[in-house]
C-alpha positions as CSV (number, residue, x, y, z in Angstrom):
1,M,34.4,-90.8,52.2
2,S,36.5,-87.9,53.5
3,T,40.1,-88.1,54.7
4,V,41.6,-85.9,57.4
5,G,44.9,-85.8,59.1
6,A,45.3,-86.8,62.8
7,Y,46.1,-83.2,63.9
8,E,43.0,-81.8,62.0
9,A,40.9,-84.6,63.5
10,K,42.0,-83.7,67.0
11,T,41.5,-80.0,66.4
12,H,38.1,-80.3,64.8
13,L,36.6,-83.4,66.5
14,P,33.2,-81.9,67.3
15,A,32.6,-80.8,63.7
16,L,33.8,-84.2,62.4
17,L,31.4,-86.0,64.8
18,E,28.5,-83.9,63.4
19,R,29.4,-85.0,59.9
20,V,29.5,-88.6,61.0
21,E,26.2,-88.3,62.7
22,S,24.7,-87.3,59.4
23,G,26.0,-90.5,57.8
24,E,29.4,-89.6,56.5
25,Q,32.4,-91.8,57.0
26,I,35.8,-90.1,57.6
27,T,39.2,-91.7,57.4
28,I,41.9,-90.4,59.7
29,T,45.5,-90.5,58.5
30,R,48.9,-90.1,60.0
31,H,51.5,-88.9,57.6
32,G,49.2,-89.9,54.7
33,T,48.6,-93.5,56.0
34,P,45.1,-94.4,57.0
35,V,45.0,-95.3,60.8
36,A,41.3,-95.0,61.8
37,R,37.8,-94.5,60.4
38,L,35.0,-92.6,62.0
39,V,31.6,-94.2,61.1
40,P,28.1,-93.7,62.4
41,A,27.3,-95.8,65.5
42,H,24.0,-97.0,64.3
43,P,24.2,-100.4,62.6
44,E,24.1,-100.6,58.9
45,V,21.2,-102.4,57.3
46,A,22.3,-105.8,56.0
47,S,21.7,-106.6,52.4
48,P,19.1,-109.3,51.6
49,A,21.9,-111.6,50.5
50,D,23.7,-111.2,53.9
51,T,20.4,-111.8,55.7
52,I,19.8,-115.0,53.8
53,A,23.3,-116.2,54.3
54,A,23.0,-115.6,58.1
55,L,19.7,-117.5,58.2
56,L,21.1,-120.5,56.3
57,S,24.2,-120.6,58.5
58,S,22.1,-120.6,61.6
59,R,20.3,-123.8,60.4
60,V,23.5,-125.8,60.0
61,G,23.4,-128.7,62.5
62,S,19.8,-128.1,63.6
63,S,17.2,-130.8,63.3
64,L,13.6,-130.8,62.5
65,G,12.8,-132.9,65.6
66,A,12.0,-136.0,63.5
67,D,14.0,-138.6,61.6
68,L,14.0,-137.6,57.9
69,R,14.2,-141.3,56.8
70,A,11.1,-142.2,58.9
71,L,9.2,-139.3,57.3
72,I,10.2,-140.4,53.9
73,D,9.2,-144.0,54.6
74,E,5.8,-142.7,55.8
75,G,5.4,-140.7,52.6
76,R,5.3,-137.4,54.4
77,A,8.5,-135.8,53.1
């Protein structure tokens, strides 16, 4: 990840945008302190662990449409 000052970012914005389009992330600083980050607009691909966590959290509170106890009593679960 590259770092540029605010003045340089303002002066060279078109070139910075080209770099970001190719996938680079650029941190913009003011007096050496990070204040912003330029990142590609396309969404990043989620890791398999993040995808599984999202799927599991979406199931919280949902039901199967049948009473689990009744299914157990019938020997179906």
